[in-house]
N, C-alpha and C positions, 0 to 999 in steps of 0.2 A: 745165243739160243742153240740148244742141243738139237742135232739132226739125226734122224734114224736112217740108216743105210739099208736099203732093200736089195739084196742080191738075189735075183731071180724073180720070176713072175708070181710064185706062190705067195710070198709074203706081201708083194705088191697088191695082189688081188684080195688077200685077207685084210689088208690094211685100208684099201680104198674101195674096191669093187663091191664087196659084200655089204658094208654099211651104206654106201651111196645108193646102190640099187634098191635096198629095202626102203630107204627114205623116199626115193623117187617113185617107186611103185604106188605109194600112198599119196604123194603130193602132186605128181604130174601124171595125169591120166585122162580118161575120157568119161563124160557123163552121157548116158543114153536114157531116153524116156522109154519105160517098159510098161505095158499093160499086162497085168497078171489076173488070172481067174480068181474071183472072190465071191463070197456068199452075201455080200452087202451091196448097197447102191444098185447099179445097173448090171451087176454080175461080173464086174471087173474093177480093178483098182489101178491107178496110174502111179508109178514109183520112178524115182531116179536111181539108176544103177551106176556105180562107179567102178572103174577098172579098165585096163587096156592090156592086151587085146580082148580079154574076157571080163565081164562085169563080176566082181568078187564081193560086192556088198551093196545093199540098198536099205532104205528106211524100213523099219519094222512096221507092222500093221497097227500097232497101238499108239505110237507117238513118233514124231519126226526126230526126236532125240534118241530113239531106239534104232540101232542098226543090227542087221544080221550079216554075219561074215560067212562066206562060202569058201571052205578050205581048198577044195579042188581047183577052182579058178584062181584063187589067190596064189597058190604054189606055182601054177602054170604061168601066171603073169610075172611072178618074181623070177622065174627061170628065163623068160624073155628079157626082162630088164637086166638080169645077171649077164646074159650073153651080149647084149648091146653095150652095157657099161664096160664089161670085160674087154670087148673088142676095142673100144675107144681108149681105155686105160693102157691096154697092151700095145696099141698102135702108137700112142704118145710115148710110151717107154722105149719102143723100138726107134722112133724118130730121134729121141734124145741121144741114143747111141752109147751111153755109158751108164754106170750104176745110178739108179734113180735115188735122189736124196729128197725126202719129203719131211718137213718139220713135224716133230712129235705133236705139236699143237693141232695140226691139221687132222692127224689120226684121232686125237682126243675129241675134236669137234665132230668128226664123222661118226665115231662110235657113240658119242653123246646123242647125236641125231637118231642113230639106230635105236638106242635105249628109249628115247622120248617117243619115237614112233611105236615101238613095241608096247610101251605103257598105254598109249592111246588106243591101240588095237586091243589090248587086254581089257581096258575099260569098256570099249565097244562090245566085246564078247560078254563081259559081265552084265552089262545093261540090256543087251539084246539077245544074243545067242550065237551059236556057231553050228554050221551044218556042212556037209560035203558039197552039196549043191542046193539050188533053190527048191523050196518045198511047194511052191505054187506054180501051176502050169502057166507058161508064158504065152500070151496071145499075140503080142505085137512088140517089136523093138524098132524104135525110130529116133530120129534127131540126134545122131552122135555129135558131140561138141567137145572141144578141148577143155579140160578142167584143170585149174591151177589152185592149189590149196588143199588142205586136208578135207576130204569128202565134200568138196564143193564150197567150203566156207569162203574161198577166195573168188568164186565165180558168181556169187549172188543168189545161187539156188539152194545152198545148204541151209540148214535150220538156223 
């Protein structure tokens, strides 16, 4: 099997940190229950917002399959994940003490996961929408819970 030699942290981070952090920001995050101001029902609607440390997406108001993506919180969350994953990957590389050799197959898998996640986010944006931040005033945020799986599909609360 052919191995890729990564001399220096730049190629290590481009090969591992960037795709892994993009995948993790969407699949390992937090679900919070959010009450937002709405003109129907009793004046508010309860939604699940996903993301850590900031919620960057929640169900749309028309359907549970419609998601709205908030670019500001998404980019800030990704920055947090980039820093955490970068510190872990860099720390492991330092402990290794010699040039890091990672199979090309691993990079292909990581960048494939990056592409698949990007496709899911693109579909989400196409079906729901994209904004810089939430457009409905938030009345209450409660019940933060660890969420595993794309937008809660692994925690039993997703659609």
